NUZANU-49928 format. One line per field, with one value per atom (N, C-alpha, C): atom name; residue in three letters; x, y, z. Coordinates in Angstrom, 1 decimal. Each point is the difference from the previous one (the first is absolute). Example, Ala and Ser with C-alpha at 12.3 -4.5 7.8 and 13.67 -1.06 7.14 Angstrom:
site <- N | CA | C | N | CA | C
code <- ALA | ALA | ALA | SER | SER | SER
east <- 13.2 | -0.9 | 0.9 | -0.4 | 0.9 | -0.8
north <- -5.7 | 1.2 | 1.2 | 1.1 | 1.1 | 1.1
up <- 7.8 | 0.0 | 0.0 | -0.7 | 0.0 | 0.8
//
This chain:
site <- N | CA | C | N | CA | C | N | CA | C | N | CA | C | N | CA | C | N | CA | C | N | CA | C | N | CA | C | N | CA | C | N | CA | C | N | CA | C | N | CA | C | N | CA | C | N | CA | C | N | CA | C | N | CA | C | N | CA | C | N | CA | C | N | CA | C | N | CA | C | N | CA | C | N | CA | C | N | CA | C | N | CA | C | N | CA | C | N | CA | C | N | CA | C | N | CA | C | N | CA | C | N | CA | C | N | CA | C | N | CA | C | N | CA | C | N | CA | C | N | CA | C | N | CA | C | N | CA | C | N | CA | C | N | CA | C | N | CA | C | N | CA | C | N | CA | C | N | CA | C | N | CA | C | N | CA | C | N | CA | C | N | CA | C | N | CA | C | N | CA | C | N | CA | C | N | CA | C | N | CA | C | N | CA | C | N | CA | C | N | CA | C | N | CA | C | N | CA | C | N | CA | C | N | CA | C | N | CA | C | N | CA | C | N | CA | C | N | CA | C | N | CA | C | N | CA | C | N | CA | C | N | CA | C | N | CA | C | N | CA | C | N | CA | C | N | CA | C | N | CA | C | N | CA | C | N | CA | C | N | CA | C | N | CA | C | N | CA | C | N | CA | C | N | CA | C | N | CA | C | N | CA | C | N | CA | C | N | CA | C | N | CA | C | N | CA | C | N | CA | C | N | CA | C | N | CA | C | N | CA | C | N | CA | C | N | CA | C | N | CA | C | N | CA | C | N | CA | C | N | CA | C | N | CA | C | N | CA | C | N | CA | C | N | CA | C | N | CA | C | N | CA | C | N | CA | C | N | CA | C | N | CA | C | N | CA | C | N | CA | C | N | CA | C | N | CA | C | N | CA | C | N | CA | C | N | CA | C | N | CA | C | N | CA | C | N | CA | C | N | CA | C | N | CA | C | N | CA | C | N | CA | C | N | CA | C | N | CA | C | N | CA | C | N | CA | C | N | CA | C | N | CA | C | N | CA | C | N | CA | C | N | CA | C | N | CA | C | N | CA | C | N | CA | C | N | CA | C | N | CA | C | N | CA | C | N | CA | C | N | CA | C | N | CA | C | N | CA | C | N | CA | C | N | CA | C | N | CA | C | N | CA | C | N | CA | C | N | CA | C | N | CA | C | N | CA | C | N | CA | C | N | CA | C | N | CA | C | N | CA | C | N | CA | C | N | CA | C | N | CA | C | N | CA | C | N | CA | C | N | CA | C | N | CA | C | N | CA | C | N | CA | C | N | CA | C | N | CA | C | N | CA | C | N | CA | C | N | CA | C | N | CA | C
code <- UNK | UNK | UNK | UNK | UNK | UNK | UNK | UNK | UNK | UNK | UNK | UNK | UNK | UNK | UNK | UNK | UNK | UNK | UNK | UNK | UNK | UNK | UNK | UNK | UNK | UNK | UNK | UNK | UNK | UNK | UNK | UNK | UNK | UNK | UNK | UNK | UNK | UNK | UNK | UNK | UNK | UNK | UNK | UNK | UNK | UNK | UNK | UNK | UNK | UNK | UNK | UNK | UNK | UNK | UNK | UNK | UNK | UNK | UNK | UNK | UNK | UNK | UNK | UNK | UNK | UNK | UNK | UNK | UNK | UNK | UNK | UNK | UNK | UNK | UNK | UNK | UNK | UNK | UNK | UNK | UNK | UNK | UNK | UNK | UNK | UNK | UNK | UNK | UNK | UNK | UNK | UNK | UNK | UNK | UNK | UNK | UNK | UNK | UNK | UNK | UNK | UNK | UNK | UNK | UNK | UNK | UNK | UNK | UNK | UNK | UNK | UNK | UNK | UNK | UNK | UNK | UNK | UNK | UNK | UNK | UNK | UNK | UNK | UNK | UNK | UNK | UNK | UNK | UNK | UNK | UNK | UNK | UNK | UNK | UNK | UNK | UNK | UNK | UNK | UNK | UNK | UNK | UNK | UNK | UNK | UNK | UNK | UNK | UNK | UNK | UNK | UNK | UNK | UNK | UNK | UNK | UNK | UNK | UNK | UNK | UNK | UNK | UNK | UNK | UNK | UNK | UNK | UNK | UNK | UNK | UNK | UNK | UNK | UNK | UNK | UNK | UNK | UNK | UNK | UNK | UNK | UNK | UNK | UNK | UNK | UNK | UNK | UNK | UNK | UNK | UNK | UNK | UNK | UNK | UNK | UNK | UNK | UNK | UNK | UNK | UNK | UNK | UNK | UNK | UNK | UNK | UNK | UNK | UNK | UNK | UNK | UNK | UNK | UNK | UNK | UNK | UNK | UNK | UNK | UNK | UNK | UNK | UNK | UNK | UNK | UNK | UNK | UNK | UNK | UNK | UNK | UNK | UNK | UNK | UNK | UNK | UNK | UNK | UNK | UNK | UNK | UNK | UNK | UNK | UNK | UNK | UNK | UNK | UNK | UNK | UNK | UNK | UNK | UNK | UNK | UNK | UNK | UNK | UNK | UNK | UNK | UNK | UNK | UNK | UNK | UNK | UNK | UNK | UNK | UNK | UNK | UNK | UNK | UNK | UNK | UNK | UNK | UNK | UNK | UNK | UNK | UNK | UNK | UNK | UNK | UNK | UNK | UNK | UNK | UNK | UNK | UNK | UNK | UNK | UNK | UNK | UNK | UNK | UNK | UNK | UNK | UNK | UNK | UNK | UNK | UNK | UNK | UNK | UNK | UNK | UNK | UNK | UNK | UNK | UNK | UNK | UNK | UNK | UNK | UNK | UNK | UNK | UNK | UNK | UNK | UNK | UNK | UNK | UNK | UNK | UNK | UNK | UNK | UNK | UNK | UNK | UNK | UNK | UNK | UNK | UNK | UNK | UNK | UNK | UNK | UNK | UNK | UNK | UNK | UNK | UNK | UNK | UNK | UNK | UNK | UNK | UNK | UNK | UNK | UNK | UNK | UNK | UNK | UNK | UNK | UNK | UNK | UNK | UNK | UNK | UNK | UNK | UNK | UNK | UNK | UNK | UNK | UNK | UNK | UNK | UNK | UNK | UNK | UNK | UNK | UNK | UNK | UNK | UNK | UNK | UNK | UNK | UNK | UNK | UNK | UNK | UNK | UNK | UNK | UNK | UNK | UNK | UNK | UNK | UNK | UNK | UNK | UNK | UNK | UNK | UNK | UNK | UNK | UNK | UNK | UNK | UNK | UNK | UNK | UNK | UNK | UNK | UNK | UNK | UNK | UNK | UNK | UNK | UNK | UNK | UNK | UNK | UNK | UNK | UNK | UNK | UNK | UNK | UNK | UNK | UNK | UNK | UNK | UNK | UNK | UNK | UNK | UNK | UNK | UNK | UNK | UNK | UNK | UNK | UNK | UNK | UNK | UNK | UNK | UNK | UNK | UNK | UNK | UNK | UNK | UNK | UNK | UNK | UNK | UNK | UNK | UNK | UNK | UNK | UNK | UNK | UNK | UNK | UNK | UNK | UNK | UNK | UNK | UNK | UNK | UNK | UNK | UNK | UNK | UNK | UNK | UNK
east <- -11.6 | -1.0 | -0.8 | -1.3 | -0.9 | -0.3 | 0.1 | -0.3 | -1.5 | -0.5 | -1.4 | -0.6 | 0.8 | -0.5 | 0.0 | 1.1 | 0.0 | -0.2 | 0.0 | -0.2 | 1.1 | 1.2 | 1.1 | 0.9 | 0.6 | 0.9 | 1.4 | 0.5 | 1.3 | 1.0 | 1.2 | 1.0 | 0.8 | 0.1 | 0.7 | -0.9 | 0.1 | -0.9 | 0.3 | 1.3 | 0.4 | -0.3 | -0.5 | -0.2 | -1.1 | 0.2 | -1.0 | -1.0 | 0.3 | -0.8 | -0.2 | -1.1 | -0.2 | 0.9 | 0.6 | 1.0 | -0.8 | -1.3 | -0.7 | -0.7 | -0.8 | -0.7 | 0.5 | 0.9 | 0.6 | -0.9 | -1.0 | -0.9 | 0.8 | -0.1 | 0.8 | -0.7 | 0.9 | -0.4 | 0.1 | -0.9 | 0.0 | 0.5 | 1.1 | 0.5 | 1.0 | 0.6 | 0.9 | -0.6 | 0.3 | -0.6 | 0.5 | -0.9 | 0.4 | 0.3 | -0.3 | 0.1 | 0.6 | 0.6 | 0.6 | -1.2 | 0.0 | -1.0 | 0.4 | -1.0 | 0.2 | 1.2 | 0.2 | 1.0 | 1.4 | 0.2 | 1.3 | 0.2 | -1.0 | 0.1 | 0.4 | -0.6 | 0.2 | 1.5 | 0.5 | 1.3 | 1.0 | -0.2 | 0.9 | 0.0 | -1.2 | -0.1 | 0.6 | -0.1 | 0.7 | 1.5 | 0.5 | 1.5 | 0.4 | -0.8 | 0.4 | 0.0 | -1.0 | 0.0 | 1.2 | 0.5 | 1.2 | 1.2 | 0.1 | 1.1 | 0.0 | -1.2 | -0.1 | 0.5 | -0.3 | 0.4 | 1.5 | 0.6 | 1.5 | 0.5 | -0.6 | 0.4 | -0.1 | -1.1 | -0.3 | 1.1 | 0.4 | 1.0 | 1.4 | 0.3 | 1.3 | -0.1 | -1.1 | -0.2 | 0.1 | -0.6 | 0.1 | 1.4 | 0.7 | 1.4 | 0.8 | -0.2 | 0.8 | -0.4 | -1.3 | -0.4 | 0.6 | 0.1 | 0.6 | 1.4 | 0.8 | 1.4 | 0.3 | -0.7 | 0.3 | -0.5 | -1.1 | -0.5 | 1.0 | 0.5 | 0.9 | 1.3 | 0.5 | 1.2 | -0.1 | -1.2 | -0.1 | -0.4 | -0.9 | -0.6 | 0.6 | 1.1 | 0.5 | 0.5 | 0.4 | 0.5 | -1.2 | -1.2 | -1.1 | -1.0 | -0.1 | -1.0 | 0.7 | -0.7 | 0.4 | -0.4 | 0.8 | -0.3 | -1.4 | -0.5 | -1.2 | -1.2 | 0.2 | -1.0 | -0.4 | 0.9 | -0.2 | -0.2 | -0.2 | -0.1 | -1.3 | -1.0 | -1.2 | 0.3 | 1.0 | 0.4 | 0.4 | 0.7 | 0.4 | -1.2 | -0.9 | -1.2 | -0.7 | -0.4 | -0.8 | 0.9 | 1.3 | 0.8 | 0.1 | 0.2 | 0.0 | -1.3 | -1.1 | -1.3 | -0.2 | 0.4 | -0.1 | 0.8 | 1.3 | 0.8 | -0.5 | -0.6 | -0.5 | -1.3 | -0.8 | -1.3 | 0.1 | 1.0 | 0.1 | 0.1 | 0.7 | 0.0 | -1.4 | -0.8 | -1.4 | -0.8 | 0.2 | -0.7 | 0.5 | 1.3 | 0.4 | -0.6 | 0.1 | -0.6 | -1.5 | -0.7 | -1.4 | -0.3 | 0.8 | -0.2 | 0.2 | 1.1 | 0.4 | -1.1 | -0.4 | -1.0 | -1.4 | -0.2 | -1.3 | 0.2 | 1.1 | 0.2 | -0.1 | 0.4 | 0.0 | -1.4 | -0.8 | -1.3 | 0.1 | 0.9 | 0.2 | -0.1 | -0.5 | 0.0 | -0.6 | -1.3 | -0.8 | 0.2 | 0.1 | 0.1 | 1.4 | 1.0 | 1.4 | 0.1 | -0.7 | 0.0 | -0.7 | -1.1 | -0.7 | 0.9 | 0.6 | 0.8 | 1.2 | 0.7 | 1.1 | -0.4 | -1.2 | -0.5 | -0.4 | -0.6 | -0.4 | 1.3 | 1.0 | 1.2 | 0.6 | -0.1 | 0.5 | -0.8 | -1.3 | -0.9 | 0.4 | 0.3 | 0.4 | 1.3 | 0.9 | 1.2 | -0.2 | -0.9 | -0.3 | -0.6 | -0.9 | -0.7 | 1.1 | 0.8 | 1.1 | 0.9 | 0.3 | 0.8 | -0.7 | -1.3 | -0.7 | 0.0 | -0.2 | 0.0 | 1.3 | 1.1 | 1.3 | 0.3 | -0.3 | 0.3 | -0.9 | -1.2 | -0.8 | 0.5 | 0.3 | 0.5 | 1.3 | 0.9 | 1.3 | 0.0 | -1.1 | -0.2 | 1.1 | 0.2 | 1.0 | -0.7 | 0.1 | -0.7 | 0.7 | 1.3 | 0.7 | 0.1 | -0.9 | 0.0 | -1.0 | -0.2 | -1.0 | 0.4 | 1.2 | 0.4 | -0.5 | 0.1 | -0.4 | -1.5 | -0.8 | -1.4 | -0.4 | 0.8 | -0.3 | 0.3 | 0.9 | 0.2 | -1.0 | -0.4 | -1.0 | -1.4 | -0.4 | -1.3 | -0.2 | 1.0 | -0.2 | -0.1 | 0.8 | 0.0 | -1.4 | -0.6 | -1.4 | -1.0 | 0.1 | -1.0 | 0.1 | 1.2 | 0.2 | -0.4 | 0.3 | -0.4 | -1.5 | -0.7 | -1.5 | -0.6 | 0.5 | -0.6 | 0.3 | 1.2 | 0.4 | -0.8 | -0.2 | -0.8 | -1.4 | -0.6 | -1.3 | -0.1 | 1.0 | 0.0 | 0.2 | 0.9 | 0.2 | -1.3 | -0.7 | -1.2 | -1.1 | -0.1 | -1.0 | 0.3 | 1.2 | 0.4 | 0.3 | -0.6 | 0.3 | -0.3 | -1.0 | -0.3 | 1.0 | 0.9 | 1.1 | 1.2 | 0.0 | 1.1 | -0.3 | 1.1 | -0.1 | -0.3
north <- -33.8 | 0.5 | -1.3 | 0.2 | -1.1 | 0.1 | -1.1 | 0.0 | 0.1 | 0.9 | 0.2 | -1.2 | -0.7 | -1.1 | -1.4 | -0.4 | -1.3 | 0.1 | 1.2 | 0.2 | -0.5 | -0.3 | -0.4 | 1.1 | -0.1 | 1.1 | -0.1 | 1.1 | 0.0 | 0.4 | -0.6 | 0.2 | 1.3 | 0.3 | 1.2 | 1.2 | 1.0 | 1.1 | 0.9 | 0.0 | 0.8 | -0.6 | -1.2 | -0.8 | 0.7 | -0.2 | 0.5 | -1.0 | -1.3 | -1.1 | -1.0 | -0.7 | -1.1 | -1.1 | -0.6 | -1.1 | -1.3 | -0.1 | -1.2 | -0.1 | 1.1 | -0.1 | 0.9 | 0.9 | 0.9 | 1.2 | 0.3 | 1.2 | 1.2 | 1.1 | 1.2 | 0.8 | 0.5 | 0.9 | 1.4 | 0.9 | 1.4 | 0.7 | -0.4 | 0.5 | 1.2 | 0.2 | 1.0 | 1.2 | 1.2 | 1.2 | 0.2 | 0.4 | 0.2 | 1.4 | 1.0 | 1.4 | 0.7 | 1.2 | 0.8 | 0.8 | 0.1 | 0.8 | 1.5 | 0.8 | 1.5 | 0.4 | -0.7 | 0.5 | -0.3 | -1.1 | -0.3 | 0.9 | 0.3 | 1.0 | 1.3 | 0.5 | 1.3 | 0.1 | -1.1 | 0.1 | 0.0 | -0.7 | 0.0 | 1.3 | 0.6 | 1.3 | 1.1 | 0.0 | 0.9 | -0.1 | -1.2 | -0.2 | 0.5 | -0.2 | 0.5 | 1.5 | 0.7 | 1.4 | 0.5 | -0.7 | 0.4 | -0.1 | -1.0 | -0.2 | 1.1 | 0.4 | 1.2 | 1.3 | 0.1 | 1.2 | 0.1 | -1.2 | 0.0 | 0.4 | -0.5 | 0.4 | 1.5 | 0.6 | 1.4 | 0.8 | -0.5 | 0.6 | 0.1 | -1.2 | 0.0 | 0.8 | 0.0 | 0.9 | 1.4 | 0.4 | 1.4 | 0.5 | -0.9 | 0.3 | 0.2 | -1.0 | 0.1 | 1.2 | 0.4 | 1.2 | 1.2 | 0.1 | 1.1 | 0.1 | -1.1 | 0.1 | 0.4 | -0.6 | 0.3 | 1.4 | 0.5 | 1.3 | 1.1 | -0.2 | 0.9 | 0.0 | -1.2 | -0.1 | 0.7 | -0.2 | 0.6 | 1.4 | 0.4 | 1.4 | 0.9 | -0.4 | 0.8 | 1.4 | 0.1 | 1.3 | 0.9 | -0.5 | 0.8 | 0.3 | -1.0 | 0.1 | -0.3 | 0.5 | -0.3 | -1.4 | -0.7 | -1.4 | -0.1 | 1.1 | -0.1 | -0.2 | 0.3 | -0.3 | -1.4 | -0.9 | -1.4 | -0.8 | 0.8 | -0.6 | -0.9 | 0.3 | -0.8 | -1.5 | -0.3 | -1.4 | -0.6 | 0.7 | -0.5 | -0.2 | 1.0 | -0.1 | -1.3 | -0.3 | -1.2 | -1.3 | 0.1 | -1.1 | -0.4 | 1.0 | -0.2 | -0.6 | 0.6 | -0.5 | -1.4 | -0.3 | -1.4 | -1.0 | 0.4 | -0.9 | -0.2 | 1.1 | -0.1 | -0.8 | 0.1 | -0.7 | -1.4 | -0.4 | -1.4 | -1.0 | 0.2 | -1.0 | -0.2 | 1.1 | -0.1 | -0.9 | 0.2 | -0.9 | -1.5 | -0.2 | -1.4 | -0.6 | 0.8 | -0.5 | -0.3 | 1.0 | -0.2 | -1.2 | -0.3 | -1.1 | -1.3 | -0.1 | -1.2 | -0.2 | 1.0 | -0.2 | -0.5 | 0.5 | -0.4 | -1.5 | -0.4 | -1.4 | -0.9 | 0.4 | -0.8 | 0.2 | 0.9 | 0.3 | 0.5 | 0.9 | 0.5 | 1.5 | 0.6 | 1.5 | 0.7 | -0.1 | 0.6 | 1.5 | 0.8 | 1.4 | 0.4 | -0.7 | 0.3 | -0.4 | -1.1 | -0.4 | 1.1 | 0.5 | 1.1 | 1.3 | 0.3 | 1.2 | -0.1 | -1.2 | -0.1 | 0.2 | -0.6 | 0.2 | 1.4 | 0.7 | 1.4 | 0.9 | -0.3 | 0.8 | -0.1 | -1.2 | -0.2 | 0.8 | 0.1 | 0.8 | 1.4 | 0.5 | 1.4 | 0.2 | -0.9 | 0.1 | 0.2 | -0.8 | 0.1 | 1.4 | 0.4 | 1.3 | 1.1 | -0.1 | 1.0 | 0.1 | -1.1 | 0.1 | 0.9 | -0.2 | 0.8 | 1.5 | 0.3 | 1.3 | 0.7 | -0.6 | 0.6 | 0.2 | -1.0 | 0.2 | 1.2 | 0.1 | 1.1 | 1.4 | 0.0 | 1.2 | 0.5 | -0.8 | 0.4 | 0.1 | -0.4 | 0.1 | -0.8 | -1.2 | -0.8 | -0.7 | 0.7 | -0.6 | -1.2 | -0.2 | -1.1 | -1.2 | -0.2 | -1.0 | -1.1 | -0.5 | -1.0 | -1.3 | -0.3 | -1.2 | 0.0 | 1.1 | 0.1 | -0.2 | 0.6 | -0.2 | -1.4 | -0.7 | -1.4 | -0.9 | 0.4 | -0.7 | 0.4 | 1.2 | 0.5 | -0.5 | -0.2 | -0.6 | -1.4 | -0.9 | -1.3 | 0.1 | 0.9 | 0.1 | 0.3 | 1.0 | 0.5 | -1.1 | -0.6 | -1.0 | -1.3 | -0.5 | -1.2 | 0.3 | 1.2 | 0.3 | 0.0 | 0.6 | 0.1 | -1.4 | -0.8 | -1.3 | -0.8 | 0.1 | -0.7 | 0.4 | 1.3 | 0.5 | -0.5 | 0.0 | -0.5 | -1.5 | -0.8 | -1.4 | -0.3 | 0.8 | -0.1 | 0.3 | 1.1 | 0.3 | -1.0 | -0.5 | -1.1 | -1.3 | -0.2 | -1.3 | 0.2 | 1.0 | 0.3 | -1.2 | -0.8 | -1.1 | -1.1 | 0.0 | -1.0 | 0.2 | 1.3 | 0.3 | -0.5 | -0.3 | -0.6 | 1.1
up <- 9.6 | -0.9 | -0.5 | 0.0 | -0.4 | -1.5 | -0.7 | -1.5 | -0.2 | -0.8 | -0.3 | -0.8 | -0.7 | -0.8 | 0.7 | 0.7 | 0.6 | 1.6 | 0.5 | 1.4 | 0.9 | -0.5 | 0.8 | 0.4 | 1.1 | 0.6 | -0.7 | -0.5 | -0.6 | 1.0 | -0.1 | 1.0 | -0.4 | -1.2 | -0.5 | -0.2 | 0.9 | -0.1 | -1.2 | -0.5 | -1.1 | -1.4 | 0.0 | -1.2 | -0.9 | -1.3 | -1.0 | -0.4 | 0.3 | -0.4 | 1.1 | 0.1 | 1.0 | -0.3 | 1.1 | -0.2 | -0.2 | 0.2 | -0.1 | -1.4 | -0.3 | -1.3 | -1.1 | 0.3 | -1.0 | -0.3 | 0.8 | -0.3 | 0.4 | -0.8 | 0.3 | 1.1 | 0.9 | 1.0 | -0.4 | 0.4 | -0.3 | 1.3 | 0.5 | 1.3 | -0.1 | -1.2 | -0.2 | -0.6 | 0.5 | -0.6 | -1.5 | -0.9 | -1.3 | -0.4 | 0.8 | -0.3 | 1.2 | -0.3 | 1.0 | 0.6 | 1.4 | 0.6 | 0.0 | 0.4 | 0.0 | 0.9 | 1.1 | 0.9 | -0.6 | -0.6 | -0.6 | -1.2 | -0.8 | -1.1 | 0.5 | 1.1 | 0.6 | 0.5 | 0.6 | 0.5 | -1.2 | -1.0 | -1.2 | -0.7 | -0.1 | -0.6 | 0.8 | 1.3 | 0.9 | -0.1 | -0.1 | -0.2 | -1.4 | -1.0 | -1.3 | 0.0 | 0.7 | 0.0 | 0.7 | 1.1 | 0.7 | -0.9 | -0.9 | -0.9 | -1.0 | -0.5 | -0.9 | 0.7 | 1.3 | 0.7 | 0.1 | 0.2 | 0.0 | -1.3 | -1.1 | -1.3 | -0.3 | 0.5 | -0.2 | 0.8 | 1.2 | 0.7 | -0.7 | -0.6 | -0.8 | -1.2 | -0.7 | -1.2 | 0.4 | 1.1 | 0.4 | 0.4 | 0.7 | 0.3 | -1.3 | -0.9 | -1.3 | -0.8 | 0.0 | -0.7 | 0.6 | 1.3 | 0.7 | -0.3 | 0.1 | -0.3 | -1.4 | -0.9 | -1.5 | -0.3 | 0.6 | -0.3 | 0.5 | 1.2 | 0.6 | -0.8 | -0.4 | -0.7 | -1.4 | -0.6 | -1.4 | 0.0 | 0.9 | -0.1 | 1.1 | 0.7 | 1.1 | -0.5 | -1.3 | -0.4 | -0.4 | -0.2 | -0.4 | 1.2 | 0.8 | 1.1 | 1.4 | 1.0 | 1.4 | 0.3 | 0.8 | 0.4 | 0.7 | 0.7 | 0.7 | -1.0 | -1.3 | -0.9 | -0.1 | 0.3 | -0.2 | 1.4 | 1.0 | 1.4 | 0.1 | -0.9 | 0.0 | -0.2 | -0.8 | -0.3 | 1.4 | 0.8 | 1.3 | 0.9 | -0.1 | 1.0 | -0.2 | -1.3 | -0.1 | 0.1 | -0.3 | 0.2 | 1.5 | 0.8 | 1.5 | 0.5 | -0.5 | 0.5 | -0.5 | -1.2 | -0.5 | 0.8 | 0.3 | 0.8 | 1.4 | 0.6 | 1.4 | 0.0 | -1.0 | 0.0 | -0.4 | -0.8 | -0.4 | 1.1 | 1.1 | 1.1 | 0.6 | 0.0 | 0.5 | -1.0 | -1.3 | -0.9 | 0.1 | 0.1 | 0.2 | 1.3 | 1.1 | 1.3 | -0.1 | -0.7 | -0.2 | -0.8 | -1.0 | -0.9 | 0.7 | 0.8 | 0.7 | 1.1 | 0.7 | 1.1 | -0.7 | -1.2 | -0.6 | -0.5 | -0.5 | -0.3 | 1.2 | 1.1 | 1.2 | 0.8 | -0.5 | 0.5 | 1.5 | 0.2 | 1.4 | -0.1 | 1.1 | 0.2 | -1.2 | 0.0 | -1.1 | -0.2 | 1.1 | 0.0 | -0.6 | 0.4 | -0.5 | -1.5 | -0.4 | -1.4 | -0.9 | 0.5 | -0.7 | 0.0 | 1.1 | 0.1 | -1.0 | -0.1 | -0.9 | -1.4 | -0.4 | -1.3 | -0.3 | 0.9 | -0.2 | -0.1 | 0.8 | -0.1 | -1.4 | -0.6 | -1.4 | -0.9 | 0.2 | -0.9 | 0.1 | 1.2 | 0.2 | -0.7 | 0.0 | -0.7 | -1.5 | -0.6 | -1.4 | -0.3 | 0.8 | -0.2 | 0.1 | 1.0 | 0.3 | -1.2 | -0.7 | -1.2 | -1.1 | -0.2 | -0.9 | 0.4 | 1.2 | 0.5 | -0.2 | 0.3 | -0.2 | -1.4 | -0.9 | -1.4 | -0.5 | 0.4 | -0.4 | 0.6 | 1.3 | 0.6 | -0.6 | -0.2 | -0.6 | -1.5 | -0.6 | -1.5 | -0.7 | 0.4 | -0.7 | -1.2 | -1.1 | -1.2 | -0.6 | 0.3 | -0.6 | 0.9 | 0.9 | 1.0 | -0.2 | -1.2 | -0.3 | 0.7 | 0.2 | 0.6 | 1.5 | 0.6 | 1.4 | 0.1 | -0.9 | 0.0 | -0.3 | -0.9 | -0.3 | 1.2 | 0.8 | 1.3 | 1.1 | 0.0 | 1.0 | -0.2 | -1.3 | -0.3 | 0.6 | -0.1 | 0.6 | 1.5 | 0.6 | 1.5 | 0.4 | -0.6 | 0.4 | -0.3 | -1.2 | -0.4 | 0.9 | 0.2 | 0.8 | 1.4 | 0.5 | 1.4 | 0.2 | -1.0 | 0.1 | 0.0 | -0.9 | -0.2 | 1.3 | 0.5 | 1.2 | 1.2 | 0.1 | 1.2 | -0.1 | -1.2 | -0.1 | 0.4 | -0.5 | 0.3 | 1.5 | 0.6 | 1.5 | 0.8 | -0.4 | 0.7 | -0.2 | -1.2 | -0.3 | 0.7 | 0.3 | 0.7 | 1.4 | 0.6 | 1.4 | 1.0 | -0.3 | 0.8 | 0.0 | -1.0 | 0.0 | 0.9 | 0.6 | 0.9 | 1.4 | 0.7 | 1.3 | 1.0
//
């Protein structure tokens, strides 16, 4: 790297300052680019999906144990539906996030992010369909899945040129 102040060649490419005159180099990036942000958001959405899966399984088990004398267990099968979908979609979200961070396979990165979005939307549909009025925790976990997935998908599409 050549120093803009003294015009001498620096031996250390990773240096922040010129070894001869002490002038600072602006060689290191100071902010996270869109691709890195998209990958991190996709991974976070996948983590929330895993959490939704565990919450759904826990709600199913506790609801069946508590209400089994009053209701049939099939009343609470909705919890299992979105739990299964959350557990199945989370590996796609993790893979999409990792591929986005490494800037490889644009289409698979977008697909992983969109599958996570579908998982978040599916959580809302199941909660609405089965009329689980006491499932605020599920919705609080489903909202971040949908929001993080949408933002991640937008970032991935905007940074398409960064992919190999």
